[in-house]
C-alpha positions as CSV (number, residue, x, y, z in Angstrom):
1,M,0.0,0.0,0.0
2,S,1.3,3.4,-0.9
3,S,0.3,6.9,0.0
4,S,-1.6,7.3,-3.2
5,S,-4.2,4.8,-1.9
6,A,-4.9,6.9,1.2
7,S,-7.6,9.5,1.3
8,E,-6.7,12.9,-0.1
9,L,-8.1,16.3,0.6
10,T,-10.9,17.1,-1.9
11,P,-13.2,20.1,-2.1
12,D,-16.0,18.0,-0.8
13,L,-14.0,16.8,2.2
14,A,-12.7,20.3,2.8
15,G,-16.3,21.6,2.8
16,R,-17.3,18.9,5.3
17,F,-14.5,19.9,7.6
18,A,-15.4,23.6,7.3
19,R,-19.1,22.8,8.2
20,I,-17.9,20.9,11.3
21,A,-15.7,23.8,12.4
22,L,-18.3,26.5,11.7
23,G,-20.6,24.5,13.9
24,H,-18.4,24.7,16.9
25,V,-16.0,27.7,16.8
26,A,-18.8,30.0,18.1
27,R,-20.7,27.4,20.2
28,P,-20.5,28.8,23.7
29,Y,-21.1,25.7,25.8
30,P,-19.9,23.3,27.0
31,F,-16.6,25.1,27.6
32,K,-13.6,24.2,29.7
33,L,-11.6,27.1,31.0
34,D,-7.9,27.2,31.6
35,Q,-7.9,29.8,34.3
36,V,-6.4,30.7,37.6
37,L,-8.8,32.9,39.6
38,A,-7.3,35.9,41.3
39,G,-10.6,37.1,42.7
40,D,-14.3,37.1,42.3
41,E,-14.0,39.5,39.4
42,D,-12.4,36.8,37.3
43,V,-15.6,34.7,37.4
44,L,-17.0,35.6,34.0
45,P,-18.5,33.8,31.0
46,P,-16.0,32.6,28.4
47,R,-17.1,35.1,25.8
48,M,-16.1,37.9,28.1
49,L,-12.8,36.4,29.0
50,H,-12.0,35.4,25.4
51,P,-13.6,37.6,22.8
52,I,-12.5,35.4,19.9
53,F,-11.7,31.9,21.1
54,H,-14.7,31.1,23.4
55,G,-16.1,28.2,21.4
56,S,-15.1,24.6,20.6
57,F,-15.2,23.4,24.2
58,D,-11.8,25.0,25.1
59,W,-9.5,27.8,24.0
60,H,-6.9,25.8,22.1
61,S,-9.5,23.8,20.2
62,C,-11.2,27.0,19.2
63,V,-7.8,28.4,18.0
64,H,-7.1,25.4,15.8
65,G,-10.7,25.3,14.6
66,H,-10.0,28.8,13.2
67,W,-6.7,27.5,11.7
68,L,-8.7,24.8,9.9
69,L,-11.1,27.4,8.5
70,A,-8.2,29.6,7.4
71,R,-6.4,26.8,5.7
72,I,-9.5,25.6,3.9
73,L,-10.5,29.1,2.8
74,R,-7.0,29.6,1.3
75,R,-6.9,26.2,-0.4
76,F,-10.5,26.1,-1.6
77,P,-11.8,29.7,-1.8
78,D,-14.8,28.8,-4.0
79,I,-16.4,26.1,-1.9
80,A,-20.0,26.8,-0.6
81,E,-18.7,27.3,2.9
82,A,-16.3,30.0,2.0
83,G,-18.9,32.8,2.6
84,G,-19.6,31.6,6.1
85,I,-15.9,31.5,6.9
86,R,-15.4,35.0,5.6
87,A,-18.3,36.3,7.6
88,H,-17.1,34.7,10.8
89,F,-13.6,35.9,10.4
90,G,-14.7,39.4,9.6
91,E,-16.5,39.5,13.0
92,A,-13.7,37.7,14.9
93,F,-10.5,39.2,13.8
94,T,-10.8,42.8,14.8
95,E,-8.4,44.9,16.7
96,E,-10.8,45.3,19.6
97,K,-11.3,41.5,20.0
98,V,-7.6,40.7,19.6
99,A,-6.9,43.3,22.3
100,G,-9.3,41.5,24.6
101,E,-7.4,38.2,24.0
102,F,-4.1,40.0,24.6
103,A,-5.4,41.5,27.9
104,Y,-6.3,38.1,29.2
105,L,-2.7,36.9,28.4
106,Q,-1.2,39.8,30.3
107,R,-2.9,38.8,33.6
108,P,-0.2,37.9,36.2
109,T,-2.0,34.6,36.7
110,S,-1.7,33.7,32.9
111,R,2.0,33.1,32.7
112,S,1.5,29.4,31.9
113,F,-1.8,29.8,30.2
114,E,-2.0,27.2,27.4
115,R,1.7,26.5,27.5
116,P,2.9,25.1,25.1
117,Y,0.0,23.6,23.1
118,G,-2.2,26.7,22.8
119,W,0.9,28.9,22.2
120,A,1.9,26.7,19.2
121,W,-1.6,26.6,17.7
122,L,-2.0,30.4,17.9
123,L,1.3,30.8,16.0
124,M,0.1,28.2,13.5
125,L,-3.1,30.2,12.9
126,A,-1.0,33.4,12.5
127,A,1.2,31.6,10.0
128,E,-1.7,30.4,8.0
129,L,-3.3,33.9,7.9
130,A,0.0,35.4,6.8
131,R,-0.2,33.1,3.7
132,H,-3.5,34.7,2.6
133,E,-3.1,37.0,-0.4
134,T,-6.5,38.6,-0.4
135,A,-7.2,42.0,1.1
136,E,-9.4,40.5,3.7
137,G,-6.9,37.9,4.6
138,R,-4.2,40.5,5.0
139,R,-6.5,42.5,7.2
140,W,-7.2,39.4,9.5
141,S,-3.5,38.7,9.6
142,R,-2.6,42.3,10.7
143,A,-5.3,42.2,13.4
144,L,-4.0,39.0,14.9
145,A,-0.3,40.0,14.7
146,P,0.0,41.5,18.2
147,L,-1.3,38.4,19.8
148,A,1.0,36.2,17.7
149,Q,4.0,38.3,18.7
150,A,3.0,38.0,22.3
151,F,3.1,34.2,22.0
152,A,6.3,34.2,20.0
153,D,7.9,36.3,22.8
154,R,6.7,33.8,25.3
155,F,8.4,31.0,23.5
156,K,11.6,33.1,23.4
157,A,11.5,33.6,27.1
158,F,10.5,30.1,28.0
159,L,12.6,27.8,25.9
160,P,16.0,28.9,27.4
161,L,14.5,28.0,30.9
162,A,13.1,24.6,29.8
163,T,16.0,22.3,30.8
164,Y,14.1,19.2,29.8
165,P,11.6,18.3,27.0
166,I,8.1,16.9,27.8
167,R,7.5,13.6,26.0
168,T,3.9,13.0,27.0
169,G,1.4,12.3,24.2
170,T,-0.9,15.1,25.2
171,H,-1.0,18.9,25.3
172,Y,2.3,19.3,27.0
173,N,4.3,17.6,24.3
174,T,7.2,19.9,23.5
175,A,8.1,18.4,20.1
176,F,4.7,19.2,18.8
177,A,4.9,22.8,20.1
178,L,8.4,23.3,18.5
179,S,7.2,21.9,15.2
180,L,4.3,24.4,14.9
181,A,6.3,27.3,16.3
182,L,8.9,26.7,13.7
183,D,6.3,26.8,10.9
184,Y,5.3,30.3,12.2
185,A,8.9,31.5,12.6
186,R,9.9,30.5,9.0
187,T,6.7,31.8,7.5
188,C,6.7,35.1,9.3
189,A,10.5,35.7,9.1
190,D,11.1,35.5,12.9
191,A,14.8,34.5,12.6
192,E,15.4,34.7,16.3
193,L,12.6,32.3,17.1
194,A,13.5,29.9,14.3
195,A,17.1,29.7,15.5
196,L,16.0,29.2,19.1
197,V,13.5,26.4,18.2
198,E,16.1,24.6,16.1
199,A,18.8,24.8,18.8
200,T,16.3,23.6,21.4
201,A,15.1,20.7,19.3
202,L,18.7,19.5,18.8
203,R,19.5,20.0,22.5
204,W,16.5,18.0,23.6
205,Y,16.4,15.3,21.0
206,G,19.5,15.2,18.9
207,E,21.2,12.4,20.9
208,D,18.2,10.2,21.4
209,R,18.7,6.6,20.3
210,D,16.7,3.3,20.2
211,C,13.3,4.6,21.2
212,Q,11.2,2.0,23.0
213,A,7.9,3.7,22.0
214,W,6.0,2.7,25.2
215,E,2.7,4.0,23.8
216,P,-0.1,4.7,23.6
217,S,-1.1,5.8,27.0
218,G,-4.8,5.9,27.7
219,D,-5.4,9.5,26.6
220,D,-2.7,10.2,24.1
221,F,-3.5,12.1,20.9
222,L,0.2,12.5,19.9
223,S,2.8,9.9,19.5
224,S,5.7,10.8,21.7
225,A,8.1,8.8,19.4
226,L,6.8,10.0,16.0
227,M,6.3,13.6,17.1
228,E,9.9,13.8,18.2
229,A,11.0,12.4,14.8
230,E,8.8,14.8,12.9
231,C,10.2,17.7,14.9
232,L,13.8,16.6,14.0
233,R,12.8,16.2,10.4
234,R,11.9,19.8,10.2
235,V,15.1,21.0,11.9
236,V,18.0,19.0,10.2
237,A,19.0,18.4,6.6
238,P,17.5,15.3,4.9
239,E,20.7,13.3,5.0
240,A,21.3,14.1,8.7
241,F,17.7,13.2,9.5
242,R,17.9,9.8,7.8
243,A,21.0,9.0,9.9
244,W,19.3,10.2,13.1
245,F,16.1,8.3,12.4
246,S,17.9,5.0,11.6
247,A,19.4,5.2,15.1
248,F,16.2,6.5,16.8
249,L,14.0,3.7,15.4
250,P,16.5,1.2,14.1
251,R,14.0,-1.6,13.6
252,A,11.3,0.4,11.9
253,G,11.9,-1.3,8.6
254,R,10.7,-4.5,10.3
255,R,7.7,-2.6,11.7
256,E,9.0,-2.5,15.2
257,P,8.1,-1.4,17.8
258,A,4.8,-2.9,16.6
259,T,2.7,-0.4,18.6
260,L,3.7,2.4,16.2
261,F,2.3,0.6,13.2
262,A,-1.1,-0.4,14.6
263,P,-3.9,2.1,15.1
264,A,-5.1,2.6,18.7
265,T,-8.4,1.2,19.9
266,V,-11.0,3.6,21.1
267,S,-13.5,2.1,23.5
268,D,-15.8,5.0,24.3
269,R,-16.0,8.1,22.1
270,S,-18.2,9.9,24.6
271,D,-15.3,10.0,27.1
272,G,-13.2,13.0,26.1
273,K,-10.0,11.5,27.3
274,I,-10.5,8.1,25.6
275,A,-11.6,9.9,22.4
276,H,-8.1,11.4,22.3
277,L,-7.0,8.1,20.8
278,D,-8.8,8.9,17.5
279,G,-6.6,12.0,17.4
280,L,-3.5,9.8,18.0
281,N,-4.4,7.8,14.9
282,L,-4.7,11.0,12.8
283,S,-1.5,12.6,14.2
284,R,0.4,9.4,13.6
285,A,-0.8,9.4,10.0
286,W,0.5,13.0,9.7
287,C,3.9,12.1,11.2
288,W,4.3,8.8,9.2
289,R,3.5,10.6,5.9
290,A,6.0,13.3,6.6
291,I,8.7,10.9,7.8
292,A,8.3,8.7,4.8
293,G,8.8,11.7,2.5
294,A,12.2,12.3,4.1
295,L,13.4,8.7,3.7
296,A,15.3,7.4,0.7
297,E,13.7,5.4,-2.1
298,G,14.2,1.7,-1.5
299,D,14.5,2.1,2.3
300,P,12.1,-0.6,3.7
301,T,11.1,1.9,6.4
302,R,9.7,4.2,3.8
303,E,7.1,1.6,2.6
304,A,6.4,0.6,6.2
305,A,5.8,4.3,7.1
306,L,3.5,4.9,4.1
307,T,1.4,1.8,4.9
308,A,1.2,2.8,8.6
309,A,0.1,6.3,7.5
310,D,-2.7,4.9,5.4
311,V,-4.0,2.5,8.0
312,H,-4.0,5.2,10.8
313,L,-5.6,7.8,8.5
314,A,-8.5,5.4,7.6
315,A,-9.0,4.6,11.3
316,G,-9.1,8.2,12.3
317,L,-11.2,9.7,9.5
318,A,-14.0,7.3,10.2
319,H,-14.7,9.1,13.5
320,V,-14.1,12.8,12.9
321,T,-17.8,13.3,13.6
322,G,-20.3,11.6,15.9
323,D,-19.7,12.8,19.5
324,Y,-18.9,16.4,20.5
325,M,-16.0,15.2,22.6
326,G,-14.1,14.4,19.4
327,E,-16.0,16.5,16.9
328,H,-14.9,19.8,18.4
329,W,-11.2,19.1,17.4
330,L,-10.6,16.0,15.4
331,A,-11.0,17.6,12.0
332,S,-8.0,19.8,12.6
333,F,-5.8,16.7,13.0
334,A,-7.4,15.1,10.0
335,L,-6.5,18.2,8.0
336,L,-2.9,18.0,9.2
337,A,-2.7,14.5,7.9
338,L,-4.4,15.2,4.6
339,D,-2.8,18.6,3.8
340,P,0.5,18.8,5.7
341,A,2.2,21.2,3.3
342,A,2.4,24.8,4.4
343,D,2.2,26.2,0.9
């Protein structure tokens, strides 16, 4: 099986993803706050705390729901859902509302707010809007720029203090955060952030060997092993990456560790944590596709990676909708797998 047999992003599928996201990015409840209360005055509805990102069950999911819409609008500007995206963005990305998001970030109790997952997704959204070439796209990008700069500055302050990486398969995974932050840094010409991300990735992961891949855990939506490899793929030259990867997963050509090649089983999609495992299947598909593209023709690991990508993608796409615990975020990870290229 090769990647050509896997699902591809079509206008119809893009429209389906857009309808899903438009159905939740402005849905006010249920909503899970990431907030430290400093006093009674902080007890406010999400829409007052977060003028833009108050839907999609939580702040970070709302951010990457907007990223999905921005990516689909740029890639498929003539689909039926494009008008709804433009109308929503016109109301959301204003200087006043961005200032409200920025004000929340400046609270003394918000130092670790959404670190690092939400930070990375906000930068990913900013990078996507920066690629828009229409007048309205440039206007949205300018409006969001101060918030993006604030999160870029947070990365610059935090990464030198972060002695150790975080290898969990959930929101705290640092390889995922570095990968998305690097996309922003390169797209938006932030050379300082790009250099810091690259140096940090090498410091954290450059000497890793013979990964045991003890995964998945019960609520993973990222592969600790594959996300680290995908991060390094973005940082080092192709020949250097191939040498690193052959030492990191030396038996991958034999499909070992076997757990990396078999989709995770999801027992209850109404349980928000267990439903994370559908996201694991989609994010593994994204990583395997990208890793395969960096491996040499004829490398047995390349074919194993492509097959694993297809199998994981099929397992994840079947469950993008159905229960809100997955529906409010899974399409974003499906889009990463189906349309990984930045341009």
